[in-house]
N, C-alpha and C positions, 0 to 999 in steps of 0.2 A: 687454454684448454681446461685447466683445473678449475678456473673461475666459471666457465660454462657448465662444467659437470656439477659444481655446487649449486648453481642456479637451477639446473634441471631437477636436482634432488629436492630443493626447496619447493619448486613448482609441483612436483609429484606429491610431496607431503601435504601441501595446502589442498590439492585436489582430493586426497583421501579424507582429510578433515571435513571438507564440504560434503562429501558423499556419505560419510559414516555417522556424523552426528548432526543431522539437520535440525533436530529438536533444540539443540543448543544455539546454533547460529541463526535459526529462524525465530529468535527470541522477541522480535517485534517487527512490525511492518510500517510502511509509510506510503500513503496514497496508492496510486497504481502506476508509478512512473519510474521506479528505481530498478531498472533491468540492465543498465549498461552505462559505463563511465562516458564513452564517446557520445552516445545519444543524449544522455542527461546534460552534458556540457553544452550541447547544441539546442537547448530549450526543449528537449524531448521531441524535437521535430526530426524524425528519422525514417518515417514510413516511405518517403519518396527516395531515400538514399539506400538504406539497408545494406551497407557494404562491409559489415563485419559479422562475427558469429551471433551477436545479439539479435540479428534478424530472425532467428528461430522464434523469438518471442514477439518482436516488433513488426516484422513483415516476412513471413516464411518464404515468400516468393523470391526474396533477395538472396537466399543462400546459393542460388545457381551462379551467382557472380564470383563465388569464392573457389579458388583452385585447391586441389589436393585435400588434405585433412587439416582442420584447425580446431584447437581446444582453447577456450577462454574461461578463465576463472576470475571472480571478482568479489569485492566486498564494499558495502557502503555503511558508514557509521553515521547515525542520526542523533543529534542533540536537540531535544524538544523542550521548549520552555513556555510558560503561560501563567496567568494569574486570574483570580476572581475577586471582584470588588463588590461587597455587600451593599444593598440599598438600605439595610436596617429594617425593612418592612416586616420580616418574620419574627423579629425580636430575639433571634439567636445571637447575632453579632450586631455591633453598632454600625451605623452608616459610615461607609468608607473603609471598614475593616477589610483586610486583604488575606487571601489564601493563595498559596502557590502550588503548582505542580512540583512534585519531588523530582530531583534529577534522575533521569532514567535513560541511559544510552540504549539505542536499538541497533542491532547488527543484521544487515540484510545481504546475504550472499547470492551469487548466481554462478551457474555453470552451463556452458554451451559446447557442443561438439558438432561439427559439420564435416561432411565428406562429399566430394564431387565424384559421382560414379562414372559419368561420361558427360559429353557436351549437352545432353538433353535432360539429365537427371541428377539431382542432388538430394541428400538426406541429412537430417539433423535431429539432435536431441537436446532439450533444455531442462534445467532445474532452476526455478526462480520463484519469487514471491510477487504477486500482483497487489493483493489487498492486505491491509493490516493496520493495527492501531494499538497504542498502549498508553495508559494514563494512571496516575497515582497521586491523589490529592493529600495534602497534610491534614491533620486532625481538626483544623479550624474551618475547613470548608463546609459551608452550610448544606451543600448538596450531598453530603455523605449519607443523608437519610433517604435519598431518592434511589430507586432501584438502579443498580450498576454505577451509582454515583461516586463511591469511594475510590475504587481502583478496578482495573481490568486490562485484559489483553485480548486482541483478536489476531490470530496467527494463521496465515495460509502458506502452503508450499505446493507448487505446481510442477509436475513432470509432463513434458510435452514432446512427443515424437512428431516430426514434420517431414514432408517431401516437397520438392520444387520441380516443376517441369517447364522446360523451354518450349513454348508453342511455336514461335517464329523468332527471327532475330529481333532482339529488343523487347520481347514480350514473354513473361514467365508468370506462372500461377503457383501458389503454394496452398497446401491443405495440411491440417494437423489435428490431433486430438489433445485433450488436456485432462489429466487426472489431478484433482485438487484436494488436498487435505486441509481441513479447517479445525482449529481448536480455539475455544474462547473460555476465559475464566473471568468472572465478574464478582464483585463484592460490594456490599453496602451495609450500613448500620440500620437498626430498627429502633424506633422510639415507642415505648409502651405507656409509661406513666412516670411522673416525678419520683425520684429516688429508686426507680427500678433500673437495674443494670441495662446497659444498651447492648442488646444481642446483635450478633452479626449473621448475615446470610452470604453464603458462598455458592456460586453456580459454576459448574464445569461441564463442557460439552465438546464432543469431537465427532467428525464425520468425513467421509470421502464422497466426492461427486465428480461427474465427468462433463466435459463440454467439447466444442470443436471450433476450428478456425478455417477461414478461407481468405486468401490474399492474392493481390495482383501487383506486378511491377512492370511499368511500360516506359521505355525510352522513346520519347516523342522525337527527339533529335539527340545527337551525341552529348549535348550540354544540358539537356532538360529531360527530367523523368518525373513520373507521377506514380503514386502508390495508393492502394486501398487495402484495408485490413478489417475484416469482420470477425468478432468474437461472439459466440453464442452465450446465452444466459446459462449460469450454473446454479442448480437447485440443490441445496443442502437440506436433508431431512434427518435431524439429530433425534434418534429414538432412545438414547441412553444418557439423558441429561441428569447429572447429580445435583440435587438440592441439599445442602448441608447447613443446618442451623446450629448456633452455639447453644450450650447447655441451658442458658437462661430461658430460651423459648421452649425447650423441652419440658420445663416446669409447668408451662401453660398447655401441655399436651400437643405441641406442634413438633412433629417428628420429621426426621430426614425422609426424603422420598425421591423417586425417580420421575422424570418428566420427558416431554418431547416438544420440539418446535421445528419450524421450517424457516430457513433464511436463504434468500436468493441474491446472487450477484448478477448485475445487469448485463444484457447484451450491449455491445458498443461497436461503433463504426468509426474508423479513422481514415481521413483523406490526407495525403501528403504530397508535397511538391519539392523537388530539389533542382537547383540550377548551379552549374559549375562553369568557370571560365578561368583557365590557367590554374594558378595556385589558390583561387578563391571559390568557395562553395557557400551558397545560401539555401536554407531549408525552411519550410512552413508546414505545420500540421494543424489539423482541427479534429477533435474527437467528440462524438455525441454519445452520451451515457443515458440509457433508457431506465433510469431509476424509478420512474412513475409506474412501470409495469412489473415491479418486483415486490416490494414490501409495503403495502398500504397499511396493514396492521401487523403487529408482532404478537403472536398468540402462543402462550406456553400452556400446555395441557399436562396436568398432574396425574400420576398414577394413583396416588392417594390424596384425598382432599387436604388442602392447607387452609386453615382458618375458615373452614366450611366452603371453600371455593375449589371447584374442579379445574378451573383454568383462570388465567389472567390475560387481558388484552391491552396492548399499548398502541394507540394510533401513531402512525409515522407519516403517511401521506407525502412521501418524498416526490420531488419534481425531477423531470429530465434536466440534464445539465450539459454544459460544453466545457471543453478544455482547448486552449489555443497556445501553440508554441512557435517561436521563431528562433533560428540559430544560424551561426556562421562559422566557417573554418578558413584559416589562412595558413598555407604551407610555406616554410622558409628553409633554406639550406644553411645549416650550421656545421662547419667542419666536415663537409661531405655527408652529413646526415640530414634527412628531411624531418623537421620538427613541425608538428601541427599545433596551431594556436586556435582555441575555440571560445565561443561565448554564446549565450542564449538567454531567452526570457520566456516565461510561461505564465499564463493566467488560467486559473481553474475556478469554475463556478460551483458553489456549494448547493447540493440538491435538497437540503433540509429547510423547510419553511419555519418562520418565527413560531408558529403554533406548536411545533414538536421538537424544537432544539432543546438539548439536554447536555449534562456534563460530559458524557463519553462521545467519542466519534468526531465526525467533521463538524466544524462550528461556523465557518463562513468562507466566502471567497478568499483566495490567496493569490499573491504575486510572488514569483520566484525568479531570481537572477543567478546565472551560472557562468563560470569560467572554467577552462580546462586545457589540457595539452595532451599530445600523444608523441611518443618517440621510441626508437628501437634501443634495446639494451642486449647486446649479444644476440642469441638466437630468438629472443622474445621481443614482443611489441607491448609497450606499456601505455595505458590510458589513465589519466588522473583528472579529477574534477573537484571543485568546491562550489557549493550553492548556498544561498541565503533565501529563506522563505518567510514572507511576512503575511500573516492572516489578519484580516480586518477584525476590529473589535465588534462584539455583538451583545445585545441585551438579552437577558434570560427573564421572561415574564410570561409563563403559560401554565397550563394545568399540571405539567410534570413537576411543578414546585408546590403542589398541594398536599403532599404526603405529610403524615404526622411528624412533628418535630418538637424539641424541647423549648420552643419559643414561648409565645403567649399561650398558656395552657388552656384558658377558658375561652379564648377567642383566637383560634388558629388563623394565622395570616400566611399568605403565599410567600414562598422563598423566591426572592427576586434579586437581581444584581446584573453585573456586566462581566463578560469574559474579555480580558484585555491582554495586550502585549504578548500575543502568541508569535514567537519567533523560533524558527527551526534552522539549524545549521547542518549541512551534509558534506561529507568528504568521502570520495569513492575512488577505488583503484581496480583496474582490470589488467590482467596479464594474458597475452595470447601467444600460443606456440603453434607454428606451422610445420608440417612435414608431408 
């Protein structure tokens, strides 16, 4: 009894931390797939199953399956590694010289609450992060002279209320809204001339925007179900962007200023399938991301001109992309307790073409392999997973490497090289309490 009381106190403390200091725990993001330990362990193929509180995010129609009231809190820790190998073309570094991403752990929490009002209606609330990234290169990285090339973060935090309605036996629909907070901080160095100090530029922006969801879950037969989840596009219009220049640029009459830009996160559509037979469950998901209809060009408009420019435009021309995941779960009885063993695989297609790939952000397609487990501890249910993510190597050779740099001064050459050995390790834990 005393043990259970201590566990409940720990659970409540963690819940308060997640609610009260989101700016600290949302210190970095990863992809769009880290919203639950069970779903991630099963290859992020969960839309056709959606049988725990993370359904608030993954398929709101699924919360009608959950009895009573459930609270789930969780955390994923991400260890992200990679390096850049210079071609020597720019004359900054020698051919084969390497630069590494600095160690930077990222912490991604989530919180879900669901309540079944009656057999026909359920409600839910979620706090989670869908999009995010963080990078920090060491001082030997050639791309430090490219805008946003030295370091940066993209943080998002979403609050989502949802409802689920049972239409007929086996068929439910879910609808919800999303309030998304976005913050981005980016930094790079600037090159003016030989022997001139290398000034820095730091950009900071934040904004709130809204979107909506609609979802469906249908049990074709007792052992087979399908799910569909549509998320609308979210448009961020940041009107209070801070541009801060180091004092060296102020000597050239380049002053701090305010700016504005728009950044859009894409609409996406997920189809899911789940099949169960006794202790075995298999799942399959496919997600379409409509990146081509979001950010063709990234335009920053200055309140006051910077170097005689009222705006700067960076072409992006991203493509639509797909993500595919498969997963499985096997339940075993150990000392009169049901233990779930899980595994999964996911492939994610990068939307960025060769012509606009650059140091920050997504770099190439990746493959991810996951394992996990679920088991009861006292009044709680615990889900745990580990994942390894491998991103394909990619060459960098486009116009984004044409910015001024301290290489060959009289004959500036493009910065070119290869991004290699991008490996990401994730470990996540969810704790659910039912009452």
